[in-house]
Structure formats: C-alpha cells, structure tokens
N, C-alpha and C positions, 0 to 999 in steps of 0.2 A: 732620533733619541739623543744622538751626539750633540745635535743643534741646542736641544733642550737642556742638556747638561751645562755647555757652553755658555748658554744665557744666564743659568741659574748660577753658576761661579763668578760671572759678571757682577752680577746683582748684588751677592752676598760681598763681593770683593770691595765695593763702593760703600757697602752700609757701616755706618759707624759705631752701632750699638749690637750688642749679641741678641738683645730682645727682638730688633728688625730682621736679623738673619734667622733666628728661629722661625718667626713669622712666615718668611718665604718659605722655608723648609715645609711647613705646616701646611702652607695654600698648596704647593706643588703636590704633597703626598696626598691631599685630600682629592685634588684631582684626579691622581693617578687611581685613587680608590672608586671613584665615581665611573671612570672610564674604563675600569680593571685593566691598566696598564701595568702589567707585573713587572716588564723588564726594565722601564724605567724606574719604579717603584724601588726594585732591589739596587740598581744602580744609585740610587739616591741614599740608600740605606748604607750602601758601602763610604759614600761621600760624607755622610754623617760621621760614621766610625772614623774615617781619616781625619774630618777636622774637629774632631773630639767634642761632638755635640750630643752623642750617645746617653750621656748623664742626665741630660734635660728632658725633666717629665714633660713638659710640651712638646717637644721632638719626639719622643719615645711613644706618647698617645697617638699622635699622627701616622707613626708607623704601624703600631698596633692596629688601628683603625683601618690603614690600608691592605694590611694583610688579611684581615678578617672580612672586608668587603672584597677582595679577590678570591676569596674561599681557599687562600693557602693557610689552611688553619693550624698545620703542624709548626709552621714558621711562626705563625702568631702566637702559639703556645710556649714556644721556644723563646721567643722575645720577651713574653709575660712572665716567664720563669727568671730571666736575666734581670727584670725591674725589681730594684730593691724596695723601692717606696711605691707602694700601691694603693690608690684610693678606690672609692665605689666607681669612678667613671671608667676606671682602668679593668675592673672586674664587668662593667657593663659592656664594655668594647668587647672583649673575648667572649662573654656569655651571649651578645648579640650574633657574631660570626657564627659560632656552633649552633646556635639556635635558628639559622638559616636553612640547614640541612636535617631532614627528618631522621637520618640515620645516626645522628649524634645527640639524640634526644635523651639518651643516657647518661651521656659526657655531660651536657648542662646541668642535669640534676645533680651530679657528683660535684660539678663546679660550684653550683648554687648552695649546695650544705657545706662545702669546704668554707665558701664566703661567709656564711651565716656564722660558723664556729672561730672566724678570725677576730682580728681586733675591733674594738668598738667604733674606729673611725671607719672603719669598712664593711659596716653593716648595709644590708638591702635597703636602697632608696625605692620610692614608687617606680621609678625607671626599670630598675631590676625586677620587679615584681610584672611588670607589663611585659618582660621579656621572657620571663620565664612560666608564666599561668598558659601562655598558649601552648609552650611544649607539653606543659602538664595535661592541658586538654585533649592534646594528640595521643598522648600514651593511653588514655581509656580507662586508667586505672581509678577506680572510684575513689578508694582509700586515699591515693596521693592527692587528689582533688580536693578532698574533705581536709586534709592534713594541710593544704596549701592555705586554704580558706581560714583555717583555724589560725595558722603563722599570721594571717594578714591582721586578724581581728586581735591578737597577741601585741603585733608591734604596731598599734593603733591607726593604720592605714586604709581601714576598709571604707572610709569616707572620702579618700584620695580620689580626684576624677581619674586618671590613668589607671588607678589599681580597681576601681570600681567597674571600669568600661572592660577590662580585662577578665573579672569575674561574670560580668553579665555575658559577656561571649562564651566564656568557658560553660557556665549552666546551660544556656541555651543551646549549644552544639551538643550538649549530653543529654538534650529533650527534657531536662529539669526546668520547665518555663515558670514554674512558683518560684523556685528557688531564685530564677533570675531576675524576676520581678521586685522580690524582696531587697535584693542587692541594688536594683536600679533606683527604686525608693529610696535608699539609704545613702546615695551620691550627693553629697552636699552639694556641690556645684556641676550641675549637669552642663555638659556640653555638647557639639553635635554629635560627635563620635559616641556619646553616651546614649542617645537615640537612636543613632544608626545601630549600634551593636543590639538593642533590644529589639526594633522595628525587624533586623535580619533575624533574630532568633525567634520572633514571634512568626515571622513568615516562613521560616524553615520548618516549624512544628505546626503549621495550619491554623495559628491563631489569627485568622485574616481580621476579623473585626476589631481585635485589640491593637493589631498592628497598624491599621486605618485611623484608630482613636489616637494612638502616638503620633501620627503623621499630622493629623488636623491640630493637636496638641502643640506642636512645633510651629505651624503655620500661624497660630493666635499668639504664642508665647514670644517672650525673647530669643529663643535659640531657631536660627532661619534653617531650613533645610539645605543640604550642601548637594554636591553631584552624587556622592554617595548614597545619600537618601533616596534619591530617585533610581538609582540602579537596585535598590532593595525593593521599594515599593509599586513600580511599574509591572515587574513580574506577575504581581498579585492581581494588579487589573487585568492583565490578560487571562489569567486563570479563572476570571469570573463567569457568570453567564454573560451572553453576548451583549445585551443591552445595557447592563449594568457596568459591565467592563469597559464597553466603548465610551459610556458616559463619562465615568470617573478617569479614564486615560485621556481623555480630550480635555477634562478641566485641568489636569495636571499638565498637560501641554500648553495650555493658557497660561497658567502660573510661571512657566519656564519662560515663556515669552514676554510676560512683564518684568522678568528679571535677566538684565543682560549679560551679567556674569555666567548665569546658569545658559542661556541662549546659544552662547558661544562656546561652551564647553563640549567638546565632542563625546567625552563619555556618557554625558545627559541625551546627547542627538542619539546616539546609538542605542542607548535604554529606550529612547521612545520609538526608534525605527523596529528595533525587535517586539516592542508591544503592538506596533500596527500589522506587522508580517504574521505576529501569532493568532491575532483576533482574523486574519484573512482580509485586512482593509490594505490592499495592493496599491490601489490608487493613490491613497494618503502616504505609504510608504515611500514609493516612487516619488512622490512630489518632496517630500521631505527629504531624501536622499539626494535628489538633484539640485536642492538649494544649500546643502552643506558646503561650507567654504572649507573646510579641510575634512578630509576622509583618510583614517586610519586603517589598518589590515582587519580590525574589528568591524568597521562600518561596513567594508566591501565583504566580509566574509557573513555578517549578519544578513545583508541584501542578498547574497547569491544561495545561501541555505534558506532563507525565508521564501524567496522565489519559489525555490525547488519544492520545499513543504506544503507549497498551496499550488502544485500543479503548473507553475508558470515557467514552463522548462526553457523556453525561448527566450524569455526575460533574464533567466539566471545565466543563460549562455550569453547573452548580448554582455551582460554586466562582467563576466568573467574575461572575454575579450576584450572589455575595455580597460580591465584591469590590468592584464598581461600587456596590452600597448603600451600603456603608460612607462613600464621598464624602471619605475621609480620604487615600487613596494615588491618585496620578494615574497613570494606565495609561501604559507606554511601548511602545516597538517591539514588543518580545519579548511583552508582553501581547497584543497585536493580532496578531501573526504566529501567535502557538500558539492563539487561539480562531477565527480565521478558518476554519483548516481544519475544526474541530468543525462549525461552519455546515455546511460542504460535505457532509459527512458525515451530518448531520441533515437536511440540505436545508431549512435554517431561512435562505431569503433575508431575511426580514424582518429578524432579527437580523444578518444580515450588512449590510442597508443602514443600519440604526441605528449600528453600528460605523464604517462609511463615514462617517458624518454627524458622528460624534465626532471621526474624523481629521480630517475637513475644517474642524473648528472648532479645530484645534492644529496650529500652523504646522509644528513640530518633526516631528510625525508625518505631516503632507500631504506635507513634503519628502522624506520617507522613501522611497527607491525600491523596499525591500526590502517595505514595505507595500503599495505601489502595484502591484508584482507579485502579492502574496498576494491583493488586490482583484480584479486580474484573472483570477486562478485561481478565485476564489469566483463570479464572475459567470459564468464560463465554465462551471464544474462544474454550477450551476444552471439550466443552459439559457438564458442570457442573453448568448448571443454579442455581441449588438448593443452591450448596456450595456458588455461587456467590451472590444470594440474602442474605444468611446466613450473609456474610460477611460485605454485605451491611448494613444490621441493626445493625451491630456494631460498625460502624462508628460513634462517637457520634455527631461530627460537619460535615456533609455532605456539600459538596460544590457543585455546579451546575454541575461539572464534573462527581461528583460521580452518581447525578440523570441520567445525558445522558449516563454514561456509563451501568449503569443498564436498561435502558429503551433500549438501543441498544442490550442488552443481549437478552432480551425478544422478541425484534423485529426480531433479526436474527433467532432466534428458533420459531417464530411465535406462540408465547404464548399470544393468543389474550386477554383472561381475565387478566391475570396477567400484561400485558402492559397497559391496560385501567385502571386498579386499582391504579397502581404506578404512572401514569399520573395524575389521579385525587389526590392521595396525595400529589404530587408534588405542584399542585394549592392548595391545604388546607393549606399547610406549608407555603405558600406565597412565594415560591420560583417562581423567573421570568423567564420564558423560553427564550432562546437566540437561533440565528440562527441555532446551532448544535440540539438542542431540536426539532425545527420545522422540519428540515432536517429529523431527525429520525422520527417523526411522518409521514411525507409525504411517506418517505419509506414503512414506515409499512403500511399505507394504499393502497399504489400501489401495495404492493405485495398481498393484498386481494381483490384488484379491486374494492375499495370501493370509489367509484367517489363522492358519498356525503360527505364523512370524508375528501376528497383531498381537495372539496370547502370550507368546515368548515375552515381547517386549512389554506388556502390561504387567507380566508378573515381574520382569527386572525392575519396573520403575516401582513397584511395590516393595522388593526386598530392598531397594536403595533409597527408599522414603521419598524418592524426588516426586513421587504422585501424592503423598501426604503432604509435602511441601508446597503443593501447587494450589496456592491460596486465590488466584485468579481463575482456577479451574481451565487452563488454557489446554492443558496436557489431558486432564480427564474428559473435555469437550472432544478432542482430538480422537482418542480412543473410542470414544461413544460414535463419532461419526465413521471412524473405519471400521467397526463391527457393523454397521448399519449398510455401509457400502460394499462390506464382503458378504451382505445377506443372511448375517445370523443376528437377527432382530432378538432372540431370546437373550443374548449376551449383552447386547444392547440394551436392553430393558433392564437387566439385571444391574449393570452398570449404573444406568439412570437413576435406580433404587437406592445404591449406595451413596450416591451424590445427593440424597434428598435434602438434607441439612444447608448444603453448599451450593447447590445448583442455581444458576442465573439464568438469564435472558436466552445466552447462547447454547447453553446445555438443552433448554426446551426447544429451541430453534432446531437444533442438531438431531433431536428423537423426532420431531415432526416430519422434517426432512426426510429421514430413514424411513417413516412410516408410509410417507407418500410415495416414495420412489419405489414402494413396495405393493402401491394399491390400496393399503389399510387407512384410507381416509378417516374412518370412523374412530380409531385409534388415534390419528393426529388430532382429530376434532376433541377428543376427550382432554388431550394434554392442553390444547389451546383454549379450552374453556376454564381448565384449572389454574391457568396461569395469573399469577398477581399483576406482574407487569409485562407489558407487550412492546416490542419495538415494530419499525415498520417492515424490519426483514420477517417478523413473525406473520403479520397480514399477508406480505406477499408470497411467502411459502406456502400459505393456505389457499389462497387465492389461485395461484398458479397450479397446485395440488389437486384443487376441484376442477380446474380448466382442463388439465392434462388426462384426469380421470373421467372426461365428458360428463361433468356436473355444473352444466352453465347456470343454473337457476341458483345453486348454493354460492356459487364463485360470485355470482352479481350481488347477491343478498350480503356476503361478506364485504364486497366492495363499498357499498350502500353503508354498512355499518361501521367501517373504518373512517367515511366521511363524517358520518354523525359525531364521531368520537374525537374530531377536530384534529384528526391526522391528515396531513397535506400527502396525497399520492405522489410518488416520485416516479422516474421513468420506468424503473422495473415493474410498478404497479399496474401502470397503463400497459407494458408489454406482456404482462399477465392476464389483464382483462382483454386484450384485442383477440385472442382465440376463443373468448366467449362469443363476442361479436358473430366471429367466422360461424361458430357452431350453431347460433341462432339465427344466422342470416340476417341479421337486425342492423340496418342501414342506419337507424335512428340513434342507436347505442353508440354506433362506430361514429357519427359525426361529432358526437358529444365529447367522446375522446380524442377526436383531432381537435375540437375548440380548446380542451384543457391542453394539449400539448401545445398548442401556439400561444395561448395565456400564460403558460409557465415558461415558454421559451426554451423547452427542450430541444437540444441540437443533436442529440444521439442519431448518428447515420443508421444503425439498426433498427432504431424505434420507427423512424421514417419508411422504411424498407418494408417493417412487420405491418404498418398502417398501409402502405400502398398494396401490399398483398393481400390484405383482409378486405380492401376495398375491391378488388377484383373478385374474390371469393364472394363477396355479397352482392356482385352483379354491377359494380359501378365501375366499368373499367374506364370511363371518362375521367371521373374523380382521380382514379389512380393514376392515368396519364397526367392530368394536370398537376398533382403532388409530384409527380417523376420530373416534369418540365419546372417545375419552382424549386426544385433542389439543386443549389448550385455546385457543391461538391458532390458528385456521384461516384460512390466506389462500386465495387464488384458486388456488394449485397443489394444496392438499389438497383444495378441494372440487372440482376438475376429476378430480382422480384417484379419488375416491368415486363421482363421478357415471357415469365410465368405467367404473368396475368392476361396477357394478350393470346398465350399458347392456350389457356385456359377458355378463353373466349373465340377460338377459331380464327384469331386475326394473325396468320401466319407470315403474311408480309410484314406487317407491322414489327412483330417480333424479330424478325429477321433484318430490319433496320436499325432497330435498337441495338441488337447483337454486333452488327457492323460498325456502330457508332461506337459503342464500348470498345471495340478492336482499335478503332481511329484513335480514342484517348490515349491507347499504351496500356490498357489494361488486360492483363494477362487472366483468360478464362480458366474455370475449373470444371469438373466433371457436372456440377450442378446446372449451370447455366448452359453447357452444351447439351445436356439432358433436356432441359426446358426448351431450348431452341428447335432441338429435334422433333420434341413433342409438338409445337407449334406446326411443324412442317407436316407431320403426319396427318394433323387433323383437317388441313385443307389439300394435303395430295401435290404437296410442292418437293415431288420425287428427286428432280435434278439438284435442286437446293439443299436436299437434305443429304443427297450423297456427297456433295462437296463438303459440306460440313463435317461429314462423318469421317471422310477422307483426310480432313485437316486434323483432326485428333493426334493421328501419330506423325503425320508428315509434317505440321506446321507447328502444332504445340506440345509434341515430343510427349505424350501420353499414351497409356495403354486403354482401349475403350473399356467400358464398364459394361456389367451386365444389361443395366436400364437403357444403354446406348445401342447395344445389339439389338434388344427388344424393339425401340423406336423404329430402328432401321427395317427389321423384318416386319414391323405392322405399317410402316410407310409404303414398302414395297407390296404388302399383301393387299392394302385398301387401294392402290392402284391398280390392282388387277393383274400385276405381275407376280403370280403366286408361284411359279416354278423359278422363277428368279430367285424368290424370298427361301423356298425351300433349298436352293442349291446353297444359298449364303449362309442358311441355318446349319447346313452339314459341313461347309468350312469353317466354323468359327473355331478359334485356338482353345475355346473354353466349352465346356457341355452346356446345351441350352438349358434353362429352368422351365419350369412349367408355364409362367407368364409369357415366354416367346412362344412355346408351342399353342398357348390358348391364344394369343393375338392372331397366328396364322390360322388356327382353325375358324376363328371368327371371320377372317378373311376368305376362306374357302366358302363359308355360309353365304355370305354377301355376294361373293360370285358364282354361286351354284357349282361348285367343283367339287361334286361327291367323292370323286375316285380319290383326290388329293385329301379331302377331308378326313377319310377312312383312314389313311397312312397315318394322317398327323393326329388323329384320336387316338389312334393305338400307341403311340410315342406318349400322348399325354397322359392316358389313363394308367401308364405303367408308372408313371412319375407321381400322379397327384390322384387320388380316387375320390376324395372327399369334398370336393368342388361340384356342387350342383349345376353351376353354372356352364361348365363344360359338356355336361350330359343333355342341357337343355338345348345349348346350339348345334350339338351333332344330332339331337332329335329334330330340331327345326329344319336342319340340313336335309335328312332323309325323308321327311315331310314334305319340303319343296320340290323333292324329286321324286315324290309318290313312293317311295320305298317303306311301306308301312310295318315290313317285317322289322326294320331297322327301329322305327319310331318304338313298336312295341318292345325291344328288346332293352332301349335306352330306359323306357319307363318300368319295366321289371327290375334292372340293375338299380334305379333310384329307389323303389320302394323296398328290394331286397336290402341295401345299406342303408334305408333310413333317412335318406337325404329330402329335405326340405326347403323349398325356396323360399327365403324371407321375405315378409309383406314390403311391398313397396311404400313408401314414405315419400311426403314433401310436405314444405311450408311455405307461407307468405306472411309478410308483416304488412298490416294496413294499420296507419298510425304508429301507435307505440305498443300495439296489441299483436302477438304471434299467433297465428293459425296452423293446427298441423292436421295434416289428412294422410289416414292408413289405408291402404286397400282393405275393404270388406268392413271398415269400422263406420259406425252410424252414431257415433255420440257427440258430435259437433252440435252446438245449442242451436245454431242456425241453419241445421240440415236442411230443414222444410223448405227455407227460401232458396237455399244453395241448389237444392234438387230441382225445385220449380223452375229456376232460370235455366238451368241445364237442359231441361225439358224444352223449353221454349226456344232456346239456342240449336238443338239437335233437331226441333221442327222446321225452323228458318233455313238450315242447312239444307235438308231433305227437300225442301221446296225449291230451294235454289237450285240443286242438281236437278230436280225436275224441268226446270225452266228450258223451253226450246232453243233459247240463245246460247245455252252453254253445251 
C-alpha cells in the first residue's frame, strides 16, 4: 500500500494540470472499488483531503463509488452528506451501494423518495429506476410495485430500454406474466437484456413455448442471443421430454459452435454441460468438459454434481480428485455438498473425513450450515451415528434440516431412545416440525409397528395443517403405508378414501402393496382395475403379489397385459416373474425371461442369482452352472444360489467346490450359504465334510450356528446311520431342538429300522408338534417294518381321532409350452386314456423283464 501511495504522489507531483491529477485519483479509486481494497481507498481519501481535492465533484464521486463498491455504506452516506452539489449520478452511486444488500431495501426506498422530492436537476433517471425497481421487486409488496410503475408512466420513461427491462423482470418474478409481456411489447428499442429478462420470466413461470418463441425471434431478428440467453433457455431444454429436449439442446449447441464468441464463453459451456448432465448424457458431457480451454469452479461443480446425480460415483470422485490436485481453485460449499453424497454412496468414510478436515481449516466453509448438515448425513449413512451426533451438537445455529438429518440417522439405525429424546429436545427448543420431520417420525414408528404412535403423528399432522398443505401427498402416502405395515388395513382404507380427490399413482401403489402384503389380492386387484393411470411400479407390485400368493396364472396374465400396453419390463418386473417360472416349473418361460435379460442388458447381480436359482428349481442345473461360470463378478448371492442349486440336485461335491472357491475369493459366508452347503452334504452323505463345515461356523467365521444348521447336521448324521451320535449331539445343543430336528432324526430311525430309538424320538416330537400327519406316517411305517402292528394301529387311531389327512401327492411336467398336472386319485386329464394305456404297456414290459431267466 505504501508503494502504491508513493507512486501516486510521484505521478501527481509531475502533473501540470489539476484535471490530470483528478483523473489519476479517480482511476486509482476505481481500482480500489473493483478490488475492494478498503485500506488503500481510505488512505487515498486522506491524501485527497490533505491536497485540497475534496471539493472536486469528479474526485468526490470516485470516492463515493469506492465506498459503495466496498460495502462501507456508513462511510459512503457520510461522504454523500458532505457533498454540497449533488447530481443524479451522485444519488445513483449511493442507491447502487445500498441496493447491493437486501437488508437495506427500506433505506433504498427512503433515499429514492428523498431524491424524487429534491431539486429538479436531481430527478431520477432511467439508471436510477433500473437500480430501484429490483429492490421494489424484492420487497414483494404489490402496492409498491404498482406505484413504481405508475411513477415510471408519469415520468415518461416506460419506453426507455433500461426501465422497461427492469419492469419486465419485476412483473415476471412476481408471476404476472401478462403484465410483463405488455411492458416488453412497449419497449421502443429492445436490446438483448430485454429479451433475456422476458425469456427468464417466461421460463420461471413455466411458459415454455413462449420462451422458445422469443428465443427463435432473437435468432431471426437483429438482436442476437448472448451468453445470458443460453443460461436461461438451456435449462428449459433439459426439462422437456427426453427426445424433444435432447434435439433442441443439441441444436443450440450447434448454434454456439457457429459463433466463436459464444464457443469460448465459459458461462455458455457450463450451461451446455449442465444440460447434458441433466438429461443423463454423461458421454457428451464428459467430452465437452474435456475440451474446455478454461474451467472455472462452476464447471467443476456442475460436472461433479451431474455425475453424482446420474449415479456415476467413480467419475464424480475422479473429477473431484483432479480438481483438488490442481491446487489452483479453492473448493466452495457447492463442491463440498456435491462430493459428500458420493462418499456416502461409495461408503468412503476416509475421504469424507479428509473433506471434513478441509472444511475445518476454512472458516467460511466451517460456518456453512448446509455443509454441516451434509457431514452429519455422511457419518450417519456410514454407520458412525455417534460421530454424526457429536457433529450435530457442535453446530451453533441448527436449522430444521439439521434436526431432520439427525432424526433420520437415529431412525435408520433404529435407535429408539435417542430418536425419542431428540424429538423431545426439538420441541423444547421451539423448532416447528415440517412435513419431512413428520415423514421421518411416521417411517420410524412403522418400522417398529407402533400403530399408536402412527395415529398420534397422524393427529399432529392434521392439527398443525401439515397434512393439508401436503400437495404432493408424500406425507399422506407415507401414513397410508405405515398403517398397512402395522397391519391396520381399516385405517389405511379410511385414509385412502379421504385422499380420493388428491390421490395419485403412489397413493394407489401404497394401498395395493398393503393389501398384497396381507394376502388380499382381490382387494388389490379392485384398486388396480380402477386406476386411471398406472406406472411400472403398479404392474410390478401386482405381478409380485400374485407370485407370492401362489397365483402363477394371474401373475403371468398381468405380465402379458403389461407388454400389450407397450410398457417395457424392468429388472424388478423380471425378478417378480421368475418365481412364477419356478412355481410352474416352466423352463420354456424361464428361457424367455433369460433372453429378455440379455437383450435388455440388465447387469443386476441379484437378478442373475435369482435366474440361476430358478434354473436349478426347474431341473436345469447345467444351465444354472453355465450362467454361474459366465458371471464375471460373483458376489455372495450368486455363490449362494449355485451352492443351493447343486444341493437341490444332490451334487454335494460340486456344492463344496463352489463354497471353497467363494472362500478363496475372500467372500465371507453368511448363514444362508452355510446352510445350503450343509444341506448338500446331507443329501449325499458327506459326513466328514459336513462336520468340518459345521465346526468352522464358530471356529473360523465366528458365528453362532442357527437352528437350520443344527437340523442339517442331525439329519446328516442320521442319514449316515450314526443315529446315537445324532441323538447325543441333539441333547447337547445349546438351544432347544424344534420339531424339524426331531422329525429328521425320526426319519433316520425309520430308514435304518431303529425302532427303539424311533419311539424315544417320537415321544419328544409328538409333545412339540401334534398336527403334522407326516410324523405319524413315519412312525407307523417304522412300526410296520418291524412287524409291530399294535403300534401301527395306535398311530392310525391317533390320526383318525385328530382328523389328520395326508394331502394328495401332486406332480407336473411341461411338454412344449403346455403344463400337465397330475394329482393322486385324479382322472381328469384329457389324455388319460393314452397315458394309462402306455403305463400298462410299460408295466407289462417290466414284469416280463423281471421274469427273464437272465435276470
């Protein structure tokens, strides 16, 4: 600063005229205002006073401008009062300074009124009105806006371009599009700002066609679009339906490329970048971003946020790291808020902590409450609830988002006490809940099936009018879903009726889901048929509901109807249809689903695992194994499905090989896959291998064996003839054996004709479970095999006394695309004559074969 003053003194000392000296002071003061160098500016003010230049209007205006630009408004006002001869420019400088800060709006209007009633020489100019009208717009007072427009008309400045532009913007931001259009048409000499103000207003008020009409008028007319035009129009392209918006956006991109001054304008390229990212064109956005000669922070933020919103988490992370490594651009709050969700999605807590450290080292970021809320969400979603709460406590000025984020963290982790305490604290602090708060509470209560609390929350939402203001029915749908999850379909139905005038697709979907989860697929179907609009979720719910309730034909009919309506099934649709293939044992339908998955390029690992599982259930274990081998990235679900498939087909050694390969890949097993491999061992009598795997549950994988795993081991030992060892193991179990375990041991006793042990096991079993006819049949067969007819008669008497009947056996086979069902004692098959004829023929051949002397 001293060097600058010294240089200024040297220059003014060698100048011969006062005018040149004033010009130097004005230029330097202007630079101070531009760079907000208040220290140098005040020093120059002192120098001006010492050298006697304070009476010069030229220097006074430069000083006033410097104070206004540096937001030193008290000093500016003080200097303004000292200026004896004020003109319109002087007033405009002071008004511009105060207009730059929202909390001085009242002051601006006061100064404007004073100016209006001052000397005629100081009357407001078009520049004055261009400064004051936006302040009037911010105030939101309709009377003040109309009064301002009235003054403009009386002063004859309505057709002035500057004033007209400000009025167009004022009416557009107030939603008065017709008034804005009238003012726009009245502007005598429209410039690019006039068109931009009109297009921005039309876009903001959803008059999309009119905005595009003005844009095309600009292209054809004398006023050419500039950078601001494209920042207004490109977001509209992104909001249009995919095909239309895509074409229009690309046309504008071509127009930009034909104008060199726009092609190199960073603001325009940023707008194009945002457009491509918003419509999901990642490849085009990445190409455009890579070709940018200059990238500002907005460019980086747009690309990072756009990649994140399109699920391209790694691309967003790579861009962020590249930005950090440049060390030329400092991160702002938008950068931090954009990258933190990426850390959550990638479960990269370490990077999140590093960003947190960066925030702590920068005061402006540390004091930003939005960043604090994003960090709370990061720690909560990364299972660090204590860290999230500690950070929450450190936020000095918590807003409602802070409370909602912390409540959601406790709710997701089902921390009941902490959730309730925080909610009470929130009310005690006088924080008024909004729809998001109540939504979080409703979902939390539903997760614990607390119907009483759901009703209380419902009542609060009505008393506070939050539910009435819920125009998108987010809260109403959540309440309906909560009642359904808590099993109270009567309340859900009543709420559904009250929402009859506002209900949307989500409302109906919630009701359908509730009915289906309670097995009321007829009620669900009634709502489905009455829906005027359905989305893919609606169809998926109904198909899955029928599949889960073992109504395969209805599920399949809906699936075909969905396709007839021109709707493309997604991965969830196919996931819902696959169980139907299993229920019908239809390998033909299954292969059709598989073909669709391949053509649609679905890469969902769970979908492949489900496909693999159903292939096994339909008897095609070779197809299942082929699919397993063709899956490059196998996760636990895929391994589990393959182990289960081999187990189902009695291929124990193959199942163990897959299980061992999974362990070699470093994938930790869960109870499901261990149960599956134990089941494979018991089917083929791999006792030693089964014992090794069972012992590894605690010793290697540090888990407690489940009841199913105990049952597998008992059955494994029993089938291998080691009945006493199985009985001993059963009695040593740390948990009481259930009916399945005793039943499997009873079956082993029957297989190995151990009547005495069978009687002991049966006594235990019949005390636990008396309604399963299978147990009586097994024991009866065991007595019969040992010629203990009294025991057989006793079992039959018990079955008759307890009215137990064995369900008829059923089997089916698919020939071509037709399914044939056979039930014991049923003679309704249309081809029964041919079938019985062939069976008789085969029976004769077998008998003749056994009569042959060679056998």
